[in-house]
C-alpha positions as a printed NumPy array, in Angstrom:
array([[ 14.053, -24.932,  -9.583],
       [ 14.141, -21.203, -10.096],
       [ 11.005, -19.096,  -9.835],
       [ 10.4  , -19.008, -13.608],
       [ 10.322, -22.82 , -13.689],
       [  8.029, -22.999, -10.648],
       [  5.507, -20.679, -12.326],
       [  5.79 , -22.591, -15.629],
       [  5.071, -25.861, -13.821],
       [  2.078, -24.265, -12.097],
       [  0.64 , -23.319, -15.496],
       [  1.339, -26.801, -16.912],
       [ -0.277, -28.498, -13.918],
       [ -3.289, -26.187, -14.232],
       [ -3.643, -27.237, -17.885],
       [ -4.829, -23.693, -18.581],
       [ -3.637, -20.107, -18.049],
       [ -3.476, -19.049, -14.41 ],
       [ -4.95 , -15.749, -13.234],
       [ -2.58 , -12.798, -13.102],
       [ -3.285, -12.576,  -9.367],
       [ -1.88 , -16.104,  -8.974],
       [  1.149, -15.207, -11.093],
       [  1.69 , -12.063,  -9.008],
       [  1.34 , -14.062,  -5.781],
       [  4.056, -16.482,  -6.881],
       [  6.364, -13.767,  -8.231],
       [  6.16 , -11.635,  -5.1  ],
       [  5.552, -14.037,  -2.234],
       [  6.843, -17.522,  -3.096],
       [  8.915, -18.664,  -0.071],
       [ 12.584, -17.593,  -0.302],
       [ 12.343, -16.817,  -4.036],
       [  9.504, -14.278,  -4.386],
       [ 10.426, -10.622,  -4.515],
       [  9.21 ,  -9.836,  -0.985],
       [ 10.496, -13.118,   0.468],
       [ 14.068, -12.917,  -0.822],
       [ 17.034, -11.114,   0.704],
       [ 17.232,  -8.501,  -2.049],
       [ 17.505,  -4.834,  -1.085],
       [ 14.139,  -3.294,  -1.978],
       [ 13.837,   0.141,  -0.401],
       [ 15.914,   3.269,  -0.816],
       [ 18.693,   4.258,  -3.196],
       [ 20.193,   0.745,  -3.239],
       [ 16.829,  -0.914,  -3.878],
       [ 14.19 ,  -0.653,  -6.564],
       [ 12.023,   2.207,  -5.28 ],
       [ 11.87 ,   4.882,  -2.596],
       [  8.853,   5.142,  -0.294],
       [  7.689,   8.259,   1.54 ],
       [  9.299,   7.303,   4.891],
       [ 12.648,   6.831,   3.107],
       [ 12.176,  10.267,   1.538],
       [ 11.863,  12.156,   4.811],
       [ 11.409,  11.667,   8.536],
       [  8.725,  14.345,   8.324],
       [  6.352,  11.837,   6.727],
       [  6.39 ,   9.669,   9.83 ],
       [  6.336,  12.669,  12.142],
       [  3.11 ,  13.93 ,  10.519],
       [  1.577,  10.466,  10.66 ],
       [  2.447,  10.358,  14.361],
       [  0.533,  13.593,  14.944],
       [ -2.548,  11.996,  13.394],
       [ -2.081,   8.931,  15.579],
       [ -1.676,  11.097,  18.672],
       [ -5.104,  12.64 ,  18.11 ],
       [ -6.719,   9.196,  18.215],
       [ -4.669,   7.153,  20.697],
       [ -5.799,   6.659,  24.295],
       [ -3.431,   5.397,  26.999],
       [ -4.39 ,   1.744,  26.428],
       [ -4.335,   1.915,  22.624],
       [ -1.72 ,   0.405,  20.323],
       [ -0.548,   0.838,  16.737],
       [ -0.571,  -1.942,  14.16 ],
       [  1.549,  -1.472,  11.04 ],
       [  1.27 ,  -3.789,   8.057],
       [  4.353,  -4.629,   6.036],
       [  6.732,  -2.241,   7.797],
       [  9.398,  -2.396,   5.078],
       [ 12.779,  -1.337,   6.418],
       [ 11.275,  -0.251,   9.754],
       [ 11.955,   3.429,   9.081],
       [  8.309,   4.488,   9.377],
       [  7.89 ,   2.704,  12.717],
       [ 10.98 ,   4.472,  14.053],
       [  9.738,   7.85 ,  12.822],
       [  6.26 ,   7.421,  14.3  ],
       [  7.558,   6.176,  17.662],
       [ 10.159,   8.965,  17.902],
       [  7.578,  11.69 ,  17.347],
       [  4.97 ,  10.068,  19.605],
       [  7.621,   9.943,  22.315],
       [  8.279,  13.654,  21.8  ],
       [  4.524,  14.276,  22.011],
       [  4.324,  12.157,  25.191],
       [  1.798,   9.87 ,  23.507],
       [  3.512,   6.515,  23.069],
       [  1.231,   3.554,  22.28 ],
       [  0.941,   0.598,  24.622],
       [  2.409,  -1.616,  21.888],
       [  3.597,  -1.087,  18.33 ],
       [  2.604,  -4.227,  16.457],
       [  4.184,  -5.06 ,  13.105],
       [  2.561,  -7.72 ,  10.974],
       [  5.392,  -8.93 ,   8.752],
       [  5.622, -12.238,   6.874],
       [  9.152, -11.776,   5.539],
       [ 11.857, -13.02 ,   7.89 ],
       [ 14.469, -10.918,   6.103],
       [ 12.426,  -7.721,   6.463],
       [ 11.616,  -8.508,  10.098],
       [ 15.345,  -8.753,  10.807],
       [ 15.979,  -5.439,   9.038],
       [ 13.145,  -3.763,  10.958],
       [ 14.61 ,  -4.905,  14.271],
       [ 18.002,  -3.512,  13.278],
       [ 16.535,  -0.163,  12.218],
       [ 14.481,   0.351,  15.369],
       [ 17.189,  -0.941,  17.716],
       [ 19.662,   1.55 ,  16.214],
       [ 17.291,   4.528,  16.283],
       [ 15.268,   3.871,  19.438],
       [ 16.809,   1.08 ,  21.527],
       [ 14.846,   2.238,  24.575],
       [ 11.54 ,   1.541,  22.78 ],
       [ 12.367,  -1.844,  21.274],
       [ 10.454,  -3.592,  24.066],
       [  7.233,  -1.96 ,  22.843],
       [  7.545,  -3.6  ,  19.398],
       [  5.703,  -6.883,  18.89 ],
       [  6.07 ,  -8.754,  15.619],
       [  3.036, -10.725,  14.499],
       [  2.42 , -13.296,  11.775],
       [ -1.372, -13.022,  11.931],
       [ -3.986, -10.432,  12.783],
       [ -4.584,  -9.684,  16.471],
       [ -8.055,  -9.936,  18.004],
       [-10.124,  -7.061,  19.437],
       [ -7.486,  -4.502,  18.476],
       [ -7.805,  -0.929,  19.773],
       [ -5.879,   2.001,  18.331],
       [ -4.531,   2.933,  14.902],
       [ -3.8  ,   0.687,  11.923],
       [ -1.212,   1.938,   9.414],
       [ -0.918,   0.454,   5.93 ],
       [  1.57 ,   2.444,   3.844],
       [  1.948,   1.059,   0.309],
       [  0.342,  -2.242,   1.255],
       [ -2.745,  -2.425,  -0.977],
       [ -0.774,  -1.857,  -4.181],
       [  1.321,  -4.968,  -3.484],
       [ -1.716,  -7.245,  -3.165],
       [ -2.089,  -9.577,  -6.169],
       [ -4.686,  -8.229,  -8.6  ],
       [ -6.616,  -9.661, -11.503],
       [ -6.215,  -8.13 , -14.962],
       [ -9.246,  -7.883, -17.204],
       [ -9.801,  -6.781, -20.776],
       [-12.928,  -5.487, -22.463],
       [-13.871,  -7.131, -25.742],
       [-17.158,  -6.42 , -27.482],
       [-18.562,  -4.612, -24.408],
       [-17.758,  -7.559, -22.136],
       [-14.879,  -7.942, -19.664],
       [-12.785, -11.122, -19.695],
       [-10.013, -12.121, -17.338],
       [ -6.48 , -11.933, -18.706],
       [ -4.637, -15.061, -17.679],
       [ -0.945, -15.901, -17.864],
       [ -0.056, -18.765, -20.166],
       [  3.082, -20.168, -21.686],
       [  3.769, -19.826, -25.395],
       [  6.96 , -20.669, -27.301],
       [  8.945, -20.97 , -24.085],
       [  7.81 , -17.553, -22.852],
       [  5.102, -16.248, -20.516],
       [  2.266, -14.593, -22.418],
       [ -1.115, -12.976, -21.791],
       [ -4.056, -15.207, -22.733],
       [ -7.712, -14.214, -22.576],
       [ -9.877, -16.623, -20.588],
       [-13.048, -17.805, -22.321],
       [-15.587, -17.054, -19.592],
       [-16.691, -13.412, -19.028],
       [-15.417, -11.869, -15.806],
       [-18.182, -11.302, -13.286],
       [-18.029, -10.061,  -9.693],
       [-20.763,  -7.93 ,  -8.146],
       [-18.265,  -6.202,  -5.842],
       [-16.812,  -4.251,  -8.746],
       [-18.602,  -1.491, -10.645],
       [-17.064,  -1.752, -14.092],
       [-17.796,   0.836, -16.797],
       [-19.604,  -0.231, -19.963],
       [-18.464,   2.358, -22.481],
       [-14.724,   1.778, -22.736],
       [-12.854,   1.051, -25.953],
       [-12.321,  -2.451, -27.255],
       [ -9.217,  -4.135, -25.756],
       [ -9.302,  -1.715, -22.802],
       [ -7.264,  -3.317, -19.983],
       [ -7.557,  -2.623, -16.275],
       [ -7.242,  -4.321, -12.89 ],
       [ -9.53 ,  -5.392, -10.062],
       [ -8.286,  -6.49 ,  -6.661],
       [-10.337,  -9.221,  -5.019],
       [ -7.678,  -9.822,  -2.354],
       [ -7.716,  -6.185,  -1.244],
       [-11.445,  -6.333,  -0.548],
       [-11.033,  -9.587,   1.392],
       [ -8.237,  -7.914,   3.37 ],
       [-10.571,  -5.051,   4.316],
       [-13.06 ,  -7.64 ,   5.604],
       [-10.388,  -9.325,   7.724],
       [ -9.22 ,  -5.999,   9.145],
       [-12.754,  -5.074,  10.198],
       [-13.188,  -8.392,  12.016],
       [ -9.928,  -7.884,  13.933],
       [-10.782,  -4.405,  15.211],
       [-12.722,  -3.339,  18.265],
       [-12.185,   0.439,  18.439],
       [ -9.807,   1.767,  15.814],
       [ -8.9  ,   4.078,  12.942],
       [ -7.312,   2.644,   9.787],
       [ -4.996,   4.821,   7.672],
       [ -4.482,   3.522,   4.121],
       [ -1.75 ,   5.391,   2.226],
       [ -1.04 ,   4.405,  -1.35 ],
       [ -0.853,   5.543,  -4.932],
       [ -4.243,   5.288,  -6.553],
       [ -7.394,   7.191,  -7.381],
       [-11.188,   7.181,  -7.244],
       [-13.219,   5.098,  -9.694],
       [-13.909,   7.74 , -12.36 ],
       [-10.209,   8.483, -12.654],
       [ -9.191,   4.835, -12.395],
       [-11.335,   3.921, -15.41 ],
       [-10.467,   7.017, -17.427],
       [-11.049,   6.282, -21.139],
       [ -7.435,   7.16 , -21.936],
       [ -6.05 ,   4.696, -19.357],
       [ -6.263,   1.927, -21.959],
       [ -3.541,  -0.314, -20.542],
       [ -4.486,  -0.216, -16.878],
       [ -2.193,   0.651, -13.976],
       [  0.184,  -2.328, -13.914],
       [  3.761,  -1.241, -13.195],
       [  7.006,  -3.054, -12.418],
       [ 10.053,  -1.546, -10.72 ],
       [ 13.617,  -2.806, -11.024],
       [ 16.617,  -0.74 ,  -9.944],
       [ 14.544,   2.471, -10.063],
       [ 13.392,   1.817, -13.631],
       [  9.692,   1.35 , -14.385],
       [  8.131,  -0.921, -17.002],
       [  4.809,  -2.66 , -17.642],
       [  6.307,  -6.112, -18.282],
       [  5.835,  -8.515, -15.354],
       [  7.371, -11.43 , -17.27 ],
       [ 11.014, -10.347, -16.911],
       [ 13.248, -10.214, -13.819],
       [ 10.753, -12.472, -12.032],
       [ 11.493, -12.47 ,  -8.308],
       [ 13.867,  -9.54 ,  -8.762],
       [ 11.376,  -6.763,  -9.574],
       [  8.388,  -5.312,  -7.792],
       [  4.996,  -5.792,  -9.462],
       [  2.228,  -3.42 ,  -8.496],
       [ -1.126,  -1.959,  -9.503],
       [ -2.699,   1.315,  -8.416],
       [ -5.453,   1.276,  -5.806],
       [ -9.073,   1.877,  -6.777],
       [-10.019,   3.696,  -3.581],
       [-13.714,   3.701,  -4.534],
       [-13.728,  -0.109,  -4.456],
       [-12.035,  -0.08 ,  -1.055],
       [-14.417,   2.539,   0.338],
       [-17.498,   0.723,  -0.989],
       [-16.46 ,  -2.556,   0.61 ],
       [-15.479,  -0.839,   3.858],
       [-18.84 ,   0.923,   4.092],
       [-20.701,  -2.275,   3.244],
       [-19.226,  -4.193,   6.175],
       [-19.599,  -1.381,   8.735],
       [-16.622,   0.965,   8.552],
       [-17.192,   4.722,   8.536],
       [-15.297,   6.666,   5.899],
       [-13.364,   9.137,   8.061],
       [-11.568,  11.023,   5.293],
       [ -9.997,  10.869,   1.834],
       [ -7.363,  13.305,   0.589],
       [ -4.219,  13.639,  -1.443],
       [ -1.014,  12.924,   0.449],
       [ -0.027,  16.569,  -0.011],
       [ -3.129,  17.974,   1.685],
       [ -3.043,  15.312,   4.402],
       [  0.534,  16.256,   5.318],
       [ -0.163,  19.983,   5.102],
       [ -3.186,  19.524,   7.376],
       [ -0.852,  17.894,   9.878],
       [  1.606,  20.791,   9.74 ],
       [  4.496,  19.461,   7.678],
       [  5.375,  23.083,   6.872],
       [  5.685,  23.876,  10.592],
       [  8.717,  21.59 ,  10.854],
       [ 10.451,  23.864,   8.34 ],
       [  9.578,  26.991,  10.265],
       [ 10.94 ,  25.634,  13.543],
       [ 14.261,  24.449,  12.052],
       [ 16.95 ,  27.019,  12.918],
       [ 19.861,  25.465,  11.019],
       [ 19.844,  26.944,   7.507],
       [ 21.431,  23.913,   5.809],
       [ 19.032,  21.523,   7.513],
       [ 16.113,  23.74 ,   6.515],
       [ 17.191,  23.612,   2.864],
       [ 17.404,  19.81 ,   3.018],
       [ 13.999,  19.554,   4.684],
       [ 12.491,  21.872,   2.067],
       [ 13.672,  19.554,  -0.707],
       [ 12.2  ,  16.558,   1.124],
       [  8.878,  18.325,   1.65 ],
       [  8.704,  19.146,  -2.052],
       [  9.128,  15.451,  -2.886],
       [  6.28 ,  14.549,  -0.527],
       [  3.777,  17.261,  -1.486],
       [  4.393,  18.542,  -5.013],
       [  1.932,  17.24 ,  -7.648],
       [  4.848,  16.321,  -9.927],
       [  6.282,  14.074,  -7.199],
       [  4.27 ,  12.117,  -4.583],
       [  1.827,  14.826,  -3.551],
       [ -1.18 ,  13.972,  -5.71 ],
       [ -0.492,  10.47 ,  -7.001],
       [ -0.595,   9.187,  -3.415],
       [ -3.846,   9.335,  -1.468],
       [ -4.847,   8.752,   2.151],
       [ -8.089,   6.957,   2.986],
       [ -9.136,   6.796,   6.64 ],
       [-11.642,   4.262,   7.965],
       [-13.008,   4.148,  11.492],
       [-14.723,   1.523,  13.592],
       [-16.341,   2.72 ,  16.829],
       [-13.981,   5.703,  17.154],
       [-15.877,   8.911,  16.367],
       [-13.405,  11.751,  15.9  ],
       [-12.959,  14.381,  13.202],
       [ -9.457,  13.584,  11.987],
       [ -7.132,  16.587,  11.767],
       [ -5.396,  15.129,   8.715],
       [ -8.41 ,  16.044,   6.598],
       [ -9.112,  19.552,   7.869],
       [ -7.718,  21.149,   4.666],
       [ -9.239,  18.648,   2.238],
       [-11.736,  15.802,   2.265],
       [-12.557,  14.282,  -1.099],
       [-14.779,  11.522,   0.265],
       [-17.616,  12.715,  -1.995],
       [-15.565,  11.67 ,  -5.033],
       [-15.259,   8.028,  -3.983]])
């Protein structure tokens, strides 16, 4: 069976619409057929989207400088969903230059295809450091160091909800006339972990991410002494539930084209929702994390001296190329303001240099 048929059968067996989070889970992560479990090219010009590490090595270099401030000689780095492995190579290269290599660089990756690609990337760029890389299929215990999650939260299956007559209901996925279709579930949506607004327009649609909050819980339990860096596109609660954002944040990406239709190209397109960083921060604080900083990607990178790499480059052509890459990472019209960085800390008490120019924690 193809993935469409598998999802159809799931709905039939359920005898009712399934939650969008379940649909998203199947579409993205079904073994061998889901988008992130298949052998399709996903990152870069040949894939469906370009991430910050693919945009410029300077992204990883700046992230390494933040890691270097925190790491002790026995600390390690844990990266979730390392994609093509480019970010790991960038971070390790710069930490080597700074004489601050971690004890281990753990990568938690569930995709065999991506794990293979990561090994190839790192072996080509830094063969001498390959023995420091440890691939995991579950969280470590009593971890010390830095956790990196770049564009991880947005790929976690989310629920969609719709407001009708001042009440939110879950939007399920059903099957109608041989096609997938949105169907409103009969019971009101209720979850005390989410602070939903009451004054939005009728038929206002948005998303909530139960799995992301559970993931934050699991991360906290796995850490002993660590800083967590969450980098993703998203916003604080007031902006997330802006009255004009009537159709939520759901987006799909296929061959660098965006749409809001998750029911086409199933298994061949990315499905994502923006991160409500206020929800993440609230849950993190509730279970014991300290909020160590929140800023736009632009100000985070500028705080870490991304502009200094331009100043130290003596080759004029290389400097021009780097300048174009920096613009893509920091300009508001590109990635600079749509992406945010949220830092959480457990036991480590340090004023992170990545937030010296901006800390918007008060907006969460």
